PAVOTOR-137262 format. One record per residue (C-alpha): residue number from 1; residue in three letters; chain; x, y, z. Coordinates in nm, 3 decimals. Layout:
N
r pos = NUM; code = ALA; unit = A; x = X; y = Y; z = Z
...
***
This chain:
90
r pos = 1; code = UNK; unit = A; x = 0.000; y = 0.000; z = 0.000
r pos = 2; code = UNK; unit = A; x = 0.153; y = 0.334; z = -0.100
r pos = 3; code = UNK; unit = A; x = 0.219; y = 0.592; z = 0.168
r pos = 4; code = UNK; unit = A; x = -0.040; y = 0.866; z = 0.200
r pos = 5; code = UNK; unit = A; x = 0.069; y = 1.218; z = 0.109
r pos = 6; code = UNK; unit = A; x = 0.154; y = 1.418; z = 0.422
r pos = 7; code = UNK; unit = A; x = -0.122; y = 1.672; z = 0.358
r pos = 8; code = UNK; unit = A; x = -0.384; y = 1.392; z = 0.350
r pos = 9; code = UNK; unit = A; x = -0.255; y = 1.244; z = 0.675
r pos = 10; code = UNK; unit = A; x = -0.257; y = 1.586; z = 0.838
r pos = 11; code = UNK; unit = A; x = -0.610; y = 1.665; z = 0.720
r pos = 12; code = UNK; unit = A; x = -0.736; y = 1.332; z = 0.860
r pos = 13; code = UNK; unit = A; x = -0.562; y = 1.398; z = 1.190
r pos = 14; code = UNK; unit = A; x = -0.724; y = 1.741; z = 1.206
r pos = 15; code = UNK; unit = A; x = -1.066; y = 1.582; z = 1.144
r pos = 16; code = UNK; unit = A; x = -1.009; y = 1.337; z = 1.430
r pos = 17; code = UNK; unit = A; x = -0.902; y = 1.620; z = 1.659
r pos = 18; code = UNK; unit = A; x = -1.223; y = 1.800; z = 1.560
r pos = 19; code = UNK; unit = A; x = -1.421; y = 1.487; z = 1.649
r pos = 20; code = UNK; unit = A; x = -1.265; y = 1.478; z = 1.994
r pos = 21; code = UNK; unit = A; x = -1.312; y = 1.851; z = 2.052
r pos = 22; code = UNK; unit = A; x = -1.681; y = 1.851; z = 1.950
r pos = 23; code = UNK; unit = A; x = -1.790; y = 1.504; z = 2.064
r pos = 24; code = UNK; unit = A; x = -2.018; y = 1.633; z = 2.341
r pos = 25; code = UNK; unit = A; x = -2.181; y = 1.912; z = 2.140
r pos = 26; code = UNK; unit = A; x = -2.458; y = 1.700; z = 1.986
r pos = 27; code = UNK; unit = A; x = -2.368; y = 1.749; z = 1.620
r pos = 28; code = UNK; unit = A; x = -2.501; y = 1.491; z = 1.373
r pos = 29; code = UNK; unit = A; x = -2.360; y = 1.610; z = 1.038
r pos = 30; code = UNK; unit = A; x = -2.010; y = 1.635; z = 0.896
r pos = 31; code = UNK; unit = A; x = -1.718; y = 1.425; z = 0.780
r pos = 32; code = UNK; unit = A; x = -1.790; y = 1.049; z = 0.772
r pos = 33; code = UNK; unit = A; x = -1.491; y = 0.969; z = 0.996
r pos = 34; code = UNK; unit = A; x = -1.604; y = 1.224; z = 1.253
r pos = 35; code = UNK; unit = A; x = -1.961; y = 1.092; z = 1.240
r pos = 36; code = UNK; unit = A; x = -1.839; y = 0.736; z = 1.297
r pos = 37; code = UNK; unit = A; x = -1.639; y = 0.850; z = 1.600
r pos = 38; code = UNK; unit = A; x = -1.938; y = 1.030; z = 1.747
r pos = 39; code = UNK; unit = A; x = -2.169; y = 0.734; z = 1.688
r pos = 40; code = UNK; unit = A; x = -1.922; y = 0.493; z = 1.846
r pos = 41; code = UNK; unit = A; x = -1.898; y = 0.717; z = 2.151
r pos = 42; code = UNK; unit = A; x = -2.275; y = 0.760; z = 2.177
r pos = 43; code = UNK; unit = A; x = -2.348; y = 0.390; z = 2.130
r pos = 44; code = UNK; unit = A; x = -2.104; y = 0.319; z = 2.414
r pos = 45; code = UNK; unit = A; x = -2.309; y = 0.528; z = 2.660
r pos = 46; code = UNK; unit = A; x = -2.491; y = 0.212; z = 2.763
r pos = 47; code = UNK; unit = A; x = -2.181; y = 0.112; z = 2.961
r pos = 48; code = UNK; unit = A; x = -2.269; y = 0.388; z = 3.211
r pos = 49; code = UNK; unit = A; x = -2.642; y = 0.313; z = 3.206
r pos = 50; code = UNK; unit = A; x = -2.748; y = 0.569; z = 2.945
r pos = 51; code = UNK; unit = A; x = -2.968; y = 0.438; z = 2.665
r pos = 52; code = UNK; unit = A; x = -2.843; y = 0.571; z = 2.328
r pos = 53; code = UNK; unit = A; x = -3.107; y = 0.791; z = 2.161
r pos = 54; code = UNK; unit = A; x = -3.152; y = 0.732; z = 1.786
r pos = 55; code = UNK; unit = A; x = -3.207; y = 1.101; z = 1.709
r pos = 56; code = UNK; unit = A; x = -2.863; y = 1.181; z = 1.855
r pos = 57; code = UNK; unit = A; x = -2.686; y = 0.932; z = 1.627
r pos = 58; code = UNK; unit = A; x = -2.544; y = 1.040; z = 1.292
r pos = 59; code = UNK; unit = A; x = -2.544; y = 0.742; z = 1.057
r pos = 60; code = UNK; unit = A; x = -2.863; y = 0.554; z = 0.968
r pos = 61; code = UNK; unit = A; x = -2.706; y = 0.217; z = 1.052
r pos = 62; code = UNK; unit = A; x = -2.626; y = 0.344; z = 1.403
r pos = 63; code = UNK; unit = A; x = -2.985; y = 0.469; z = 1.449
r pos = 64; code = UNK; unit = A; x = -3.123; y = 0.125; z = 1.367
r pos = 65; code = UNK; unit = A; x = -3.290; y = -0.037; z = 1.669
r pos = 66; code = UNK; unit = A; x = -3.093; y = -0.359; z = 1.619
r pos = 67; code = UNK; unit = A; x = -2.762; y = -0.168; z = 1.631
r pos = 68; code = UNK; unit = A; x = -2.862; y = 0.014; z = 1.948
r pos = 69; code = UNK; unit = A; x = -2.985; y = -0.311; z = 2.101
r pos = 70; code = UNK; unit = A; x = -2.658; y = -0.486; z = 2.018
r pos = 71; code = UNK; unit = A; x = -2.460; y = -0.199; z = 2.171
r pos = 72; code = UNK; unit = A; x = -2.666; y = -0.213; z = 2.490
r pos = 73; code = UNK; unit = A; x = -2.629; y = -0.592; z = 2.518
r pos = 74; code = UNK; unit = A; x = -2.253; y = -0.566; z = 2.464
r pos = 75; code = UNK; unit = A; x = -2.225; y = -0.297; z = 2.731
r pos = 76; code = UNK; unit = A; x = -2.422; y = -0.513; z = 2.974
r pos = 77; code = UNK; unit = A; x = -2.199; y = -0.815; z = 2.908
r pos = 78; code = UNK; unit = A; x = -1.883; y = -0.609; z = 2.951
r pos = 79; code = UNK; unit = A; x = -2.018; y = -0.453; z = 3.268
r pos = 80; code = UNK; unit = A; x = -2.090; y = -0.796; z = 3.418
r pos = 81; code = UNK; unit = A; x = -1.739; y = -0.913; z = 3.330
r pos = 82; code = UNK; unit = A; x = -1.584; y = -0.602; z = 3.484
r pos = 83; code = UNK; unit = A; x = -1.793; y = -0.649; z = 3.800
r pos = 84; code = UNK; unit = A; x = -1.678; y = -1.008; z = 3.825
r pos = 85; code = UNK; unit = A; x = -1.316; y = -0.909; z = 3.779
r pos = 86; code = UNK; unit = A; x = -1.343; y = -0.640; z = 4.048
r pos = 87; code = UNK; unit = A; x = -1.506; y = -0.888; z = 4.288
r pos = 88; code = UNK; unit = A; x = -1.218; y = -1.130; z = 4.237
r pos = 89; code = UNK; unit = A; x = -0.973; y = -0.865; z = 4.360
r pos = 90; code = UNK; unit = A; x = -1.166; y = -0.756; z = 4.669
***
């Protein structure tokens, strides 16, 4: 795979920095990479007991009820594992 031109790498880095800077602002439009970052973050809210809201997700696949359900189930499984691991050390 050929190396990316430096300007392309820099522009992608700047987009990711933008995603991190604005991730809590509720935006739902923009660069596809940024949208994917925001959706991943929002779908992961279930790990702290917050149900992801479809209208706050950016990409139609993320807004799908089956995607949200899968994210919630995964968060629940990971939470149970983490609880078990913590109990083993107490």
